[in-house]
MIKOLZA-458789 format. One record per residue (C-alpha): residue in three letters; z, x, y. Coordinates in steps of 0.02 Angstrom, whole numbers, m for minus. Last residue first. Layout:
<pts>
  resn      c3      c1      c2
   Ala       Z       X       Y
...
</pts>
This chain:
<pts>
  resn      c3      c1      c2
   Leu     925     889     513
   Val     798     791     412
   Thr     765     648     532
   Lys     775     754     689
   Val     654     884     621
   Thr     531     754     560
   Lys     528     631     703
   Ser     523     759     842
   Leu     407     873     744
   Val     282     730     721
   Asp     291     685     907
   Gly     274     866     963
   Leu     119     892     857
   Leu      46     728     922
   Asp      76     780    1101
   Leu       0     952    1073
   Ser    m156     872    1002
   Phe    m219     863     824
   Pro    m384     916     743
   Lys    m338     913     604
   His    m230     782     519
   Leu     m44     816     525
   Ser      76     767     386
   Ala     260     727     361
   Asn     411     764     250
   Phe     325     871     119
   Gly     372     890     m67
   Phe     211     819    m143
   Glu     255     634    m158
   Gly     329     636      18
   Pro     161     687      93
   Asn      75     523      47
   Thr     m76     505     164
   Val     m96     691     196
   Val     m62     736      15
   Gly    m185     605     m50
   Lys    m268     728    m167
   Glu    m427     771     m73
   Ser    m354     778     101
   Tyr    m479     852     223
   Gly    m441     922     396
   Ser    m270     974     339
   Met     m91     993     393
   Val      68     981     286
   Ile     238     969     369
   Ala     401    1030     293
   Pro     580     997     349
   Thr     702    1117     260
   Asn     812    1011     148
   Lys     772    1050     m34
   Cys     787    1239     m31
   Ile     753    1363    m171
   Lys     656    1258    m296
   Arg     583    1167    m146
   Ile     505    1333     m91
   Gln     404    1347    m251
   Glu     328    1173    m235
   Ile     305    1199     m48
   Ala     192    1349     m79
   Gly      86    1265    m213
   Thr      60    1112    m104
   Gly      16    1215      50
   Gly    m118    1324     m25
   Met    m112    1473    m143
   Ser    m263    1586    m127
   Gly    m453    1592    m151
   Pro    m489    1465     m12
   Val    m328    1408      72
   Thr    m307    1219      73
   Leu    m159    1114     133
   Asp    m111    1215     287
   Phe      77    1236     298
   Ile     200    1193     436
   Leu     382    1232     391
   Ala     520    1171     506
   Ser     687    1219     586
   Phe     691    1377     480
   Asp     847    1463     415
   Asn     901    1646     420
   Gly    1036    1705     302
   Lys     951    1870     266
   Ala     907    1812      91
   Lys     833    1653     168
   Glu     722    1760     279
   Ala     656    1855     127
   Lys     632    1698      25
   Phe     537    1610     166
   Thr     427    1763     196
   Glu     387    1777       9
   Val     341    1592       1
   Ala     232    1602     157
   Glu     142    1756      94
   Glu     101    1671     m72
   Gly      42    1517      21
   Thr     m78    1617     127
   Ser    m103    1670     309
   Thr      75    1686     377
   Leu     141    1671     555
   Met     324    1664     609
   Val     353    1556     764
   Thr     499    1538     883
   Tyr     502    1361     945
   Gly     515    1285    1119
   Leu     369    1162    1127
   Phe     265    1295    1214
   Gln     302    1411    1068
   Leu     237    1279     949
   Met      75    1263    1048
   Glu      59    1453    1050
   Gly      78    1457     860
   Ile     m55    1321     847
   Thr    m171    1436     946
   Glu    m130    1596     851
   Arg    m126    1527     676
   Leu    m282    1425     712
   Val    m378    1577     774
   Glu    m325    1675     621
   Glu    m387    1544     497
   Asp    m290    1555     331
   Asp    m149    1445     397
   Met      40    1457     369
   Leu     170    1424     504
   Leu     358    1456     479
   Val     448    1375     626
   Arg     605    1446     707
   Gly     742    1366     808
   Val     744    1230     939
   Gly     603    1117     997
   Lys     603     997    1141
   His     489     846    1110
   Glu     438     719    1242
   Leu     455     547    1163
   Met     322     443    1076
   Cys     372     260    1079
   Lys     452     175     932
   Asn     368      17     870
   Asn     327      73     694
   Asp     501     143     673
   Ala     569     m35     661
   Ser     473     m60     501
   Ile     379    m225     492
   Met     433    m338     350
   Glu     338    m336     186
   Asp     248    m492     123
   Val      78    m410     118
   Ala     m98    m470     160
   Pro    m256    m393      87
   Ile    m396    m368     216
   Tyr    m553    m477     214
   Ile    m684    m441     348
   His    m819    m568     394
   Phe    m959    m509     509
   Val   m1056    m641     605
   Ser   m1232    m620     671
   Gly   m1343    m693     805
   Lys   m1462    m838     833
   Gly   m1631    m754     865
   Val   m1645    m684     690
   Glu   m1514    m761     577
   Ser   m1363    m666     515
   Glu   m1219    m678     394
   Val   m1124    m519     353
   Glu    m990    m473     227
   Ile    m848    m346     224
   Ile    m730    m327      77
   Gly    m549    m277      53
   Asp    m454    m150     m51
   His    m411     m51     108
   Arg    m527      87      45
   Thr    m665     m46      39
   Val    m632     m93     221
   Ile    m645      89     274
   Ser    m803     122     173
   Tyr    m894     m32     239
   Cys    m844       3     418
   Thr    m904     183     403
   Pro   m1068     121     329
   Leu   m1078       6     482
   Gly   m1062     147     609
   Leu   m1144     293     518
   Gly   m1327     262     556
   His   m1346     398     689
   Gly   m1404     282     827
   Lys   m1503     336     979
   Thr   m1672     258     935
   Lys   m1588     112     850
   Thr   m1656      39     687
   Thr   m1525     128     584
   Phe   m1495     182     404
   Phe   m1396     345     403
   Pro   m1276     287     267
   Asp   m1324     118     192
   Phe   m1217     m26     255
   Ile   m1362    m106     349
   Lys   m1480     m92     199
   Pro   m1465    m262     112
   Ile   m1474    m348     284
   His   m1634    m260     340
   Glu   m1759    m374     250
   Ser   m1671    m527     322
   Pro   m1698    m470     501
   Ile   m1531    m448     592
   Gly   m1485    m557     740
   Thr   m1543    m544     921
   Gly   m1378    m591     998
   Tyr   m1252    m731     982
   Asp   m1106    m628     917
   Arg    m973    m672     789
   Ile    m828    m564     731
   Ser    m727    m638     586
   Leu    m560    m570     523
   Lys    m492    m646     362
   Val    m313    m600     319
   Phe    m291    m604     132
   Lys    m176    m676       0
   Gly    m216    m655    m185
   Ala    m350    m654    m320
   Lys    m440    m487    m330
   Leu    m588    m463    m217
   Gly    m754    m379    m257
   Leu    m852    m541    m275
   Lys    m761    m683    m188
   Asp    m701    m843    m270
   Gly    m692    m768    m446
   Glu    m502    m775    m458
   Asn    m434    m871    m311
   Val    m431    m806    m133
   Val    m296    m870     m15
   Val    m343    m863     168
   Asn    m246    m828     328
   Asn    m337    m831     494
   Ala    m423    m720     620
   Tyr    m567    m766     734
   Ile    m663    m662     860
   Asp    m799    m740     967
   Leu    m917    m633    1072
   Lys   m1015    m704    1216
   Gly   m1166    m643    1313
   Gly   m1236    m504    1415
   Leu   m1415    m451    1449
   Pro   m1413    m318    1313
   Met   m1344    m441    1182
   Ala   m1376    m350    1017
   Gln   m1304    m191    1095
   Gln   m1141    m285    1128
   Ala   m1136    m344     948
   Asn   m1162    m165     885
   Ile   m1021    m108    1000
   Val    m910    m247     932
   Ile    m947    m198     752
   Asn    m911     m14     781
   Asp    m750     m44     880
   Val    m684    m171     755
   Val    m709     m48     611
   Gln    m636      97     715
   Gly    m481      m8     748
   Leu    m472     m32     560
   Gln    m473     158     541
   Asn    m351     196     682
   Glu    m224      64     630
   Asp    m225     113     446
   Phe    m171     m41     352
   Asn     m36    m134     255
   Cys     m60    m311     319
   Asn      52    m441     399
   Trp      12    m627     388
   Leu     m54    m726     536
   Asp      65    m868     580
   Asp      m6    m903     753
   Ala    m186    m899     690
   Ile    m300    m803     808
   Asn    m444    m879     904
   Phe    m499    m745    1024
   Ser    m635    m749    1157
   Cys    m740    m602    1216
   Ser    m855    m584    1364
   Val   m1008    m471    1361
   Gln   m1073    m397    1523
   Ser   m1005    m224    1480
   Gly    m882    m114    1577
   Ser    m752    m115    1440
   Leu    m821    m202    1284
   Ala    m757     m69    1162
   Phe    m586     m72    1246
   Lys    m576    m261    1230
   Ala    m619    m252    1045
   Ala    m492    m115    1008
   Asp    m357    m210    1106
   Ala    m394    m366    1003
   Met    m378    m265     844
   Leu    m206    m200     897
   Pro    m145    m372     958
   Phe    m158    m414     816
   Leu    m177    m339     644
   Pro       8    m365     612
   Gly     112    m229     529
   Val     137    m125     373
   Lys      85      57     375
   Lys     m66     143     305
   Val    m141     317     318
   Pro    m315     272     257
   Ala    m402     384     129
   Gly    m543     483     210
   Gly    m507     641     110
   Lys    m608     578     m37
   Ala    m760     577      76
   Phe    m848     428     153
   Thr    m719     407     291
   Leu    m733     592     321
   Leu    m904     569     398
   Gln    m835     439     519
   Gln    m688     553     555
   Ser    m806     695     599
   Leu    m894     581     722
   Asn    m725     537     798
   Ser    m682     722     807
   Ala    m842     756     900
   Arg    m793     619    1022
   Gly    m622     698    1042
   Ile    m703     868    1066
   Thr    m797     793    1213
   Glu    m637     720    1283
   Leu    m550     888    1264
   Ala    m692     973    1357
   Lys    m675     845    1495
   Asn    m490     886    1503
   Leu    m531    1072    1514
   Ser    m651    1039    1657
   Arg    m517     941    1750
   Asn    m392    1079    1713
   Ala    m510    1209    1787
   Lys    m529    1104    1944
   Glu    m339    1088    1962
   Glu    m309    1275    1938
   Lys    m136    1318    1872
   Ser    m193    1357    1695
   His     m69    1422    1567
   Ile     m33    1259    1478
   Lys    m211    1199    1502
   Ala    m274    1356    1413
   Val    m154    1318    1269
   Glu    m227    1143    1253
   Ile    m402    1218    1264
   Ser    m363    1340    1124
   Ala    m285    1202    1019
   Phe    m441    1093    1029
   Ile    m559    1239     996
   Gly    m460    1297     845
   Gln    m433    1118     785
   Leu    m619    1083     800
   Leu    m659    1237     697
   Asn    m532    1186     566
   Asn    m606    1013     569
   Phe    m778    1079     528
   Asp    m717    1198     392
   His    m621    1062     299
   Ala    m748     924     324
   Ile    m903    1018     262
   Gly    m890     990      75
   Gly    m799     826      91
   Ala    m942     752     189
   Phe   m1074     799      60
   Val    m973     739     m88
   Gly    m930     581       8
   Leu   m1113     550      43
   Ser   m1144     536    m142
   Glu    m990     425    m165
   Met   m1046     312     m23
   Lys   m1216     293    m105
   Gln   m1133     251    m269
   Met   m1022     124    m183
   Gln   m1174      41    m105
   Asn   m1261      33    m272
   Leu   m1107     m49    m346
   Arg   m1100    m172    m201
   Asn   m1285    m210    m220
   Asn   m1258    m240    m406
   Leu   m1117    m361    m364
   Lys   m1227    m452    m238
   Glu   m1364    m466    m369
   Lys   m1239    m535    m494
   Asp   m1180    m661    m365
   Ala   m1360    m714    m333
   Glu   m1388    m734    m520
   Ser   m1229    m837    m535
   Lys   m1285    m944    m387
   Lys   m1454    m967    m472
   Arg   m1365   m1023    m630
   Glu   m1256   m1144    m533
   Ser   m1407   m1217    m444
   Ile   m1502   m1241    m607
   Asp   m1522   m1432    m596
   Ser   m1650   m1478    m728
   Phe   m1802   m1581    m674
   Ile   m1912   m1650    m812
   Thr   m2091   m1698    m771
   Val   m2210   m1795    m883
   Phe   m2398   m1799    m869
   His   m2540   m1923    m884
   Asn   m2729   m1907    m876
   Pro   m2738   m1893   m1066
   Lys   m2570   m1920   m1154
   Asn   m2397   m1842   m1147
   Arg   m2454   m1695   m1040
   Phe   m2319   m1572    m993
   Ala   m2216   m1526    m840
   Lys   m2050   m1433    m846
   Ile   m1961   m1404    m682
   Glu   m1809   m1293    m660
   Phe   m1724   m1354    m503
   Tyr   m1629   m1264    m365
   Lys   m1523   m1368    m248
   Asn   m1499   m1394     m61
   Leu   m1552   m1576     m83
   Pro   m1665   m1579      70
   Ala   m1715   m1395      43
   Ser   m1767   m1418    m138
   Phe   m1788   m1246    m216
   Asn   m1915   m1231    m357
   Glu   m1919   m1153    m529
   Phe   m2063   m1154    m653
   Leu   m2119   m1214    m824
   Val   m2297   m1271    m852
   Ser   m2387   m1362    m993
   Glu   m2575   m1343   m1017
   Gly   m2641   m1513   m1071
   Thr   m2803   m1485    m975
   Leu   m2815   m1643    m867
   Ala   m2632   m1692    m850
   Val   m2568   m1513    m830
   Asn   m2706   m1467    m708
   Gly   m2665   m1621    m606
   Tyr   m2483   m1568    m600
   Lys   m2528   m1405    m514
   Glu   m2664   m1481    m403
   Ile   m2551   m1623    m347
   Trp   m2409   m1500    m314
   Phe   m2518   m1381    m211
   Ser   m2583   m1526    m106
   Glu   m2418   m1519     m12
   Ile   m2324   m1682       5
   Gly   m2318   m1750     182
   Pro   m2331   m1935     138
   Ile   m2191   m1927       8
   Leu   m2175   m2103     m66
   Glu   m2352   m2162     m28
   Lys   m2426   m1991     m62
   Val   m2331   m1986    m227
   Thr   m2414   m2147    m281
   Lys   m2320   m2308    m309
   Gly   m2324   m2408    m472
   Val   m2148   m2357    m521
   Ile   m2045   m2297    m373
   Ala   m1974   m2456    m295
   Glu   m1927   m2529    m464
   Ala   m1858   m2359    m515
   Lys   m1729   m2367    m376
   Met   m1742   m2247    m230
   Gly   m1647   m2093    m168
   Leu   m1788   m1979    m226
   Ile   m1673   m1865    m325
   Gln   m1554   m2007    m371
   Glu   m1695   m2111    m444
   Phe   m1744   m1960    m549
   Ala   m1569   m1957    m624
   Lys   m1584   m2143    m661
   Asn   m1744   m2125    m762
   Ala   m1924   m2141    m702
   Ala   m2082   m2224    m766
   Val   m2266   m2239    m718
   Tyr   m2266   m2150    m549
   Arg   m2443   m2127    m482
   Tyr   m2532   m1964    m443
   Asp   m2643   m1906    m301
   Ile   m2804   m1810    m265
   Pro   m2846   m1729    m433
   Lys   m3030   m1678    m436
   Gly   m3138   m1771    m561
   Phe   m3292   m1781    m449
   Asp   m3268   m1966    m408
   Asp   m3089   m1930    m352
   Cys   m2943   m1909    m469
   Ile   m2777   m1999    m492
   Ile   m2650   m1926    m615
   Glu   m2531   m2044    m704
   His   m2347   m1999    m699
   Val   m2194   m2006    m812
   Ala   m2023   m1960    m742
   Tyr   m1864   m1875    m803
   Ala   m1719   m1808    m699
   Asp   m1595   m1711    m804
   Leu   m1426   m1792    m834
   Met   m1494   m1905    m971
   Asn   m1453   m2089    m953
   Asp   m1627   m2162    m940
   Leu   m1696   m2037   m1063
   Leu   m1561   m2083   m1188
   Ser   m1591   m2268   m1160
   Ser   m1776   m2243   m1190
   Tyr   m1736   m2143   m1345
   Glu   m1620   m2280   m1405
   Ala   m1757   m2409   m1375
   Glu   m1883   m2296   m1459
   Thr   m1763   m2274   m1605
   Glu   m1745   m2463   m1618
   Lys   m1934   m2479   m1614
   Arg   m1947   m2346   m1749
   Ala   m1817   m2433   m1857
   Thr   m1910   m2598   m1839
   Ile   m2077   m2516   m1882
   Asp   m2110   m2611   m2045
   Arg   m2293   m2581   m2083
   Tyr   m2408   m2728   m2114
   Asn   m2578   m2689   m2186
   Gly   m2752   m2756   m2159
   Leu   m2911   m2826   m2229
   Phe   m2987   m2965   m2123
   Gly   m3093   m3077   m2231
   Asn   m3232   m3089   m2359
   Ile   m3151   m2956   m2468
   Leu   m3275   m2947   m2614
   Lys   m3430   m3007   m2520
   Asp   m3395   m2889   m2372
   His   m3460   m2970   m2211
   Leu   m3287   m3032   m2164
   Leu   m3227   m2854   m2182
   Asn   m3152   m2838   m2006
   Ile   m3018   m2702   m2015
   Ile   m2837   m2738   m1969
   Thr   m2683   m2627   m1938
   Val   m2524   m2723   m1899
   Glu   m2369   m2625   m1847
   Ile   m2221   m2736   m1886
   Trp   m2060   m2771   m1790
   Lys   m1939   m2872   m1893
   Tyr   m1873   m3046   m1859
   Ser   m1727   m3140   m1935
   Gly   m1745   m3313   m2013
   Asn   m1685   m3266   m2188
   Lys   m1866   m3273   m2252
   Cys   m1917   m3141   m2127
   Arg   m2012   m3180   m1967
   Tyr   m2135   m3052   m1901
   Arg   m2126   m2972   m1727
   Val   m2288   m2900   m1663
   Glu   m2371   m2729   m1642
   Thr   m2558   m2698   m1634
   Thr   m2688   m2594   m1724
   Gly   m2877   m2598   m1729
   Phe   m3031   m2616   m1836
   Ala   m3213   m2663   m1815
   Gly   m3312   m2655   m1978
   Pro   m3414   m2809   m1934
   Thr   m3400   m2848   m1748
   Gly   m3371   m3024   m1684
   Ala   m3199   m3051   m1760
   Leu   m3115   m2892   m1698
   Ser   m3065   m2951   m1522
   Gly   m3015   m3121   m1594
   Ile   m2890   m3038   m1711
   Phe   m2805   m2954   m1561
   Ala   m2811   m3112   m1453
   Lys   m2726   m3207   m1594
   Gly   m2587   m3077   m1603
   Lys   m2557   m3071   m1415
   Glu   m2547   m3260   m1402
   Leu   m2421   m3266   m1545
   Asp   m2308   m3125   m1484
   Asp   m2182   m3231   m1389
   Pro   m2186   m3364   m1527
   His   m2139   m3230   m1658
   Val   m2269   m3227   m1798
   Asn   m2217   m3317   m1958
   Val   m2327   m3470   m1943
   Trp   m2472   m3367   m1875
   Thr   m2527   m3310   m2048
   Ser   m2573   m3489   m2090
   Cys   m2527   m3534   m2268
   Gly   m2631   m3514   m2425
   Val   m2534   m3360   m2481
   Val   m2362   m3366   m2397
   Asp   m2239   m3420   m2531
   Glu   m2350   m3356   m2673
   Ala   m2324   m3178   m2611
   Lys   m2136   m3196   m2619
   Trp   m2053   m3188   m2449
   Gly   m1899   m3081   m2421
   Phe   m1975   m2978   m2280
   Trp   m1980   m2798   m2340
   Lys   m1955   m2809   m2528
   Glu   m2037   m2980   m2542
   Ile   m2192   m2919   m2453
   Asn   m2197   m2788   m2592
   Ala   m2304   m2907   m2696
   Ser   m2460   m2883   m2592
   Lys   m2516   m3030   m2485
   Tyr   m2686   m3111   m2513
   Lys   m2789   m3255   m2441
   Asn   m2674   m3290   m2292
   Ile   m2759   m3416   m2177
   Gly   m2811   m3356   m2003
   Glu   m2969   m3460   m1996
   Ala   m3083   m3310   m2027
   Asp   m2986   m3266   m2185
   Ile   m2835   m3153   m2195
   Ile   m2814   m3016   m2325
   Val   m2649   m2923   m2329
   Ile   m2576   m2759   m2394
   Val   m2390   m2736   m2360
   Asp   m2352   m2554   m2321
   Gly   m2247   m2438   m2429
   Ile   m2371   m2420   m2570
   Asn   m2333   m2504   m2734
   Ala   m2446   m2655   m2728
   Ile   m2591   m2550   m2667
   Met   m2572   m2435   m2816
   Lys   m2562   m2582   m2934
   Ile   m2721   m2657   m2862
   His   m2811   m2491   m2882
   Thr   m2750   m2478   m3062
   Ala   m2816   m2652   m3100
   Glu   m2985   m2606   m3022
   Ser   m2991   m2439   m3114
   Asp   m2956   m2524   m3283
   Arg   m2913   m2417   m3431
   Leu   m2858   m2252   m3356
   Val   m2792   m2157   m3505
   Glu   m2626   m2080   m3545
   Glu   m2524   m2190   m3430
   Thr   m2349   m2148   m3368
   Lys   m2381   m1983   m3281
   Arg   m2551   m2028   m3215
   Arg   m2483   m2193   m3148
   Arg   m2341   m2104   m3058
   Leu   m2461   m1974   m2994
   Phe   m2576   m2109   m2928
   Ala   m2434   m2202   m2846
   Ser   m2373   m2040   m2769
   Thr   m2549   m2006   m2706
   Phe   m2564   m2176   m2626
   Asn   m2390   m2160   m2552
   Ala   m2424   m1985   m2486
   Phe   m2590   m2041   m2412
   Asn   m2503   m2190   m2333
   Glu   m2373   m2072   m2259
   Leu   m2507   m1955   m2194
   Val   m2605   m2099   m2115
   Ser   m2445   m2170   m2038
   Lys   m2405   m1998   m1966
   Leu   m2569   m1995   m1874
   Pro   m2651   m1826   m1897
   Asp   m2587   m1699   m1769
   Pro   m2720   m1655   m1641
   Gln   m2829   m1501   m1668
   Glu   m2846   m1378   m1525
   Lys   m2694   m1278   m1582
   Arg   m2759   m1256   m1759
   Leu   m2696   m1351   m1909
   Ala   m2634   m1307   m2083
   Ile   m2602   m1436   m2219
   Val   m2468   m1424   m2352
   Ser   m2457   m1534   m2507
   Thr   m2307   m1574   m2614
   Gly   m2252   m1613   m2791
   Tyr   m2144   m1725   m2900
   Leu   m1990   m1747   m2791
   Lys   m1877   m1887   m2847
   Gly   m1861   m2059   m2767
   Asp   m1941   m2147   m2914
   Leu   m2087   m2027   m2905
   Leu   m2102   m1943   m2738
   Tyr   m2247   m1845   m2666
   Ala   m2194   m1741   m2515
   Ile   m2314   m1700   m2373
   Gly   m2295   m1540   m2271
   Ile   m2372   m1511   m2100
   Phe   m2411   m1338   m2033
   Arg   m2434   m1267   m1859
   Asp   m2544   m1156   m1747
   Leu   m2669   m1071   m1862
   Arg   m2803    m956   m1793
   Leu   m2865    m922   m1972
   Leu   m2845    m733   m1964
   Ala   m2698    m742   m1842
   Glu   m2605    m866   m1951
   Ile   m2641    m759   m2104
   Ala   m2572    m603   m2018
   Phe   m2419    m697   m1954
   Gly   m2381    m761   m2129
   Ser   m2399    m587   m2205
   Pro   m2283    m515   m2072
   Arg   m2158    m662   m2090
   Ser   m2149    m648   m2278
   Ile   m2216    m788   m2388
   Asp   m2074    m850   m2499
   Gly   m1971    m903   m2347
   Phe   m1976   m1091   m2372
   Ser   m2165   m1082   m2389
   Ala   m2188   m1190   m2232
   Glu   m2061   m1083   m2140
   His   m2156    m921   m2173
   Leu   m2319   m1011   m2135
   Thr   m2251   m1049   m1962
   Lys   m2210   m1201   m1855
   Arg   m2163   m1325   m1989
   Tyr   m2173   m1515   m1987
   Gly   m2118   m1638   m2120
   Val   m2193   m1798   m2193
   Ile   m2099   m1871   m2342
   Asn   m1940   m1889   m2240
   Lys   m1791   m1929   m2352
   Thr   m1853   m1844   m2510
   Met   m1908   m1692   m2410
   Glu   m1743   m1679   m2314
   Ala   m1637   m1693   m2471
   Tyr   m1740   m1557   m2556
   Thr   m1722   m1446   m2403
   Glu   m1532   m1462   m2407
   Glu   m1527   m1434   m2594
   Ser   m1630   m1277   m2574
   Val   m1811   m1268   m2633
   Val   m1866   m1097   m2698
   Ser   m2048   m1063   m2657
   Lys   m2157    m986   m2792
   Ile   m2316    m903   m2733
   Gln   m2384    m818   m2888
   Thr   m2511    m958   m2912
   Ile   m2597    m906   m2751
   Thr   m2624    m728   m2810
   Lys   m2527    m582   m2736
   Gly   m2538    m456   m2594
   Leu   m2528    m596   m2466
   Leu   m2655    m516   m2350
   Ala   m2777    m488   m2494
   Ile   m2749    m666   m2554
   Val   m2793    m729   m2379
   Arg   m2952    m626   m2378
   Glu   m3003    m697   m2548
   Leu   m2968    m873   m2487
   Leu   m3077    m850   m2332
   Gly   m3241    m826   m2425
   Pro   m3279   m1010   m2449
   Glu   m3183   m1127   m2330
   Met   m3015   m1180   m2400
   Glu   m2940   m1304   m2525
   Val   m2793   m1218   m2609
   His   m2738   m1269   m2785
   Gln   m2585   m1260   m2897
   Ile   m2458   m1186   m2774
   Thr   m2285   m1172   m2855
   Ile   m2127   m1260   m2795
   Val   m1963   m1205   m2874
   Lys   m1803   m1298   m2915
   Asn   m1794   m1213   m3086
   Glu   m1772   m1376   m3183
   Ala   m1860   m1485   m3054
   Asp   m2019   m1381   m3058
   Tyr   m2119   m1450   m2911
   Lys   m2310   m1437   m2912
   Asn   m2409   m1392   m2757
   Phe   m2574   m1459   m2691
   Thr   m2643   m1366   m2543
   Ser   m2739   m1396   m2383
   Phe   m2842   m1286   m2270
   Val   m2909   m1286   m2092
   Ala   m2859   m1470   m2080
   Gly   m2979   m1611   m2034
   Thr   m2848   m1737   m2087
   Ile   m2952   m1846   m2205
   Gln   m3063   m1703   m2264
   Lys   m2919   m1583   m2298
   Leu   m2821   m1718   m2388
   Gln   m2972   m1761   m2493
   Lys   m2993   m1579   m2547
   Ala   m2809   m1555   m2589
   Ile   m2803   m1718   m2688
   Tyr   m2964   m1675   m2783
   Ala   m2907   m1498   m2822
   Glu   m2746   m1565   m2900
   Tyr   m2840   m1708   m2987
   Asn   m2945   m1586   m3087
   Asp   m3026   m1718   m3199
   Asn   m2995   m1719   m3387
   Leu   m2856   m1847   m3371
   Thr   m2978   m1964   m3291
   Leu   m3009   m2001   m3107
   Lys   m3078   m2171   m3060
   Ser   m2921   m2227   m2969
   Met   m2943   m2076   m2856
   Glu   m3107   m2145   m2797
   Ile   m3031   m2312   m2748
   Ala   m2879   m2235   m2664
   Phe   m2985   m2108   m2570
   Ala   m3105   m2242   m2509
   Asn   m2959   m2344   m2447
   Leu   m2882   m2190   m2368
   Lys   m3045   m2145   m2282
   Val   m3057   m2319   m2207
   Leu   m2875   m2312   m2154
   Gly   m2895   m2141   m2076
   Glu   m3043   m2201   m1974
   Asn   m2938   m2350   m1922
   Gln   m2797   m2237   m1870
   Arg   m2909   m2118   m1774
   Ile   m2995   m2262   m1684
   Leu   m2828   m2340   m1639
   Ser   m2757   m2174   m1577
   Glu   m2910   m2150   m1465
   Lys   m2895   m2329   m1401
   Glu   m2709   m2304   m1367
   Met   m2740   m2137   m1275
</pts>
């Protein structure tokens, strides 16, 4: 890379010298604008170059000449829709300040290079036509003020011209323009050439074969404090820093044997005040030239650049991203087989756990013997072709995600920058989880519509069968018949459980909550589910576990489903661990949870585990991998926990088992004493007004009420119930209780009936019954004028228990 840069710079220097000499010969009659544009195109190898004049009064730049291959200019004008001289770019104060400060500027698009005068569509069209990749602007300054500019256009495959060449070109041109402006006629091309050299930014020098200064341009005083006469005739090595002396002499010696040889080096040069400045020395061997008879060169002050490089090096060393430079190593056939570390910053040291001194000079195979060939091939392609790459990679040892940028900084070398994107990846994962939750909720909602549609009729049928069998047991005296009836009740109970799982997805599956501790209720559910199995269960429950407001049956169903799944995952027996503890969730800690106090219940098995591809689907309704499963168990759990304002999560690894985490909101309420009362045998007194649109239910529930000791009046609609209540009330007859069905298709249901009755009587105990509560009436009966609720199908014992509590409480 250094040799290539040296050759390019020396070539540029030769062309610049020729350009300066030829330009000095121009007269006022010559088209200097075309000449400058043409020479700039030749020196830089650009696709096209321009010369532009600046109008200081109107602050506008106008193109005077474009140097371009024949035939292309007409096509460009057609795309622009106007002639070249009509392109007038307004220069803002900010842009003007930038151009006068940095005479070489870079622009990505033609739109930017024209300061917006060329539209983006026209610019894109021209760029596509000429395959342009970037633009470089050069400012020509006269006494610090902008006189004119040039723009060159380059293609992607073309390297940027050396900045020093462009700056020297600008200085030469500026000197020429200054001379053209102040002199009417060129009188002495040699004198003008000398003046131009004297006024360029670099110090022009001629050194003889013995190292004696033959010539130093006058601006040496500006940069280093010496007057030209102070150093001419003296050894050039006197002012070179002692530490750079050997390097400087070796550099001159390498050029001495070859006429026309040139090169560049960097040394420190002593100023008159004793300080040192870094200079870039470019020398060409012209010992054979009769006029020069020495080494012609220039000194460029690069102290600021060296300081910037030092700052840049410090910045790289202290940047948070890991940065490293590498050299690719290829075999005899040019195939990448390894790469060597050239430089590394502190962040990179932390990644490898080694200091830079131990990294630099080593190959990746030496530091990471087991590295995959994939990385060497990937980086090798970057170093050899110059095609940059950007990708993401997970580092298992560091447990972090990195975004890796790799680009070529010079042939056979590449740079890598590692950015830690673990937080971003976590955010993306959280977003994916949230989307999965939303999808899950939508699936539940869809199933809820289906479940709600059939729940009412299905539970009414179950209630009819259930009640009929209960009544049959009441009248049966046969022991064998009773055993069969009990079995039938058990079967209906299982059907009812399946119905409840469907209802959990529907609007009517809202939990009937009460405040209390999760344990020992959840422990009893787990033990019951494991009865008769070869799976043992251990409990680790916090002593100070907070209370929750929950539906005992529904959360018991959650534990039951998970435990049964765990048991099935360990067909040969095994161990189940159940943990419960208090946790405080902060805002944003857990997706789907509000900040607050929660009880966390964890159920861990050590079974077969869940394949990773199945985990996103396990809460989907009807998804199952079991031959006898119906796919409602885990979806039921998900729906129940969600309706309790909690979340359920799973971790699993094939062959190691699974753990389900359940978060249920905790409450500070005390446990109601009624929660611990035992069900007592109920003895009814008085009359009950029963309303249900199903005849079989009116009859069977009526018989159950009669068995409990009540006289029953039957009605089929809400309207009929209201009229019956009014008529009996007019006769002075009261009711011990009212039991109304919630929904009556095509007629008034329970809520409408009780609303009218409460206008007449506030105190008569009222119970609502339903197989599907769509408005929360079953879960919150008091808000709708009822005193209690019954969920179909219900047993005789449950009916008696509700009546015992309701009638006694109200009367």
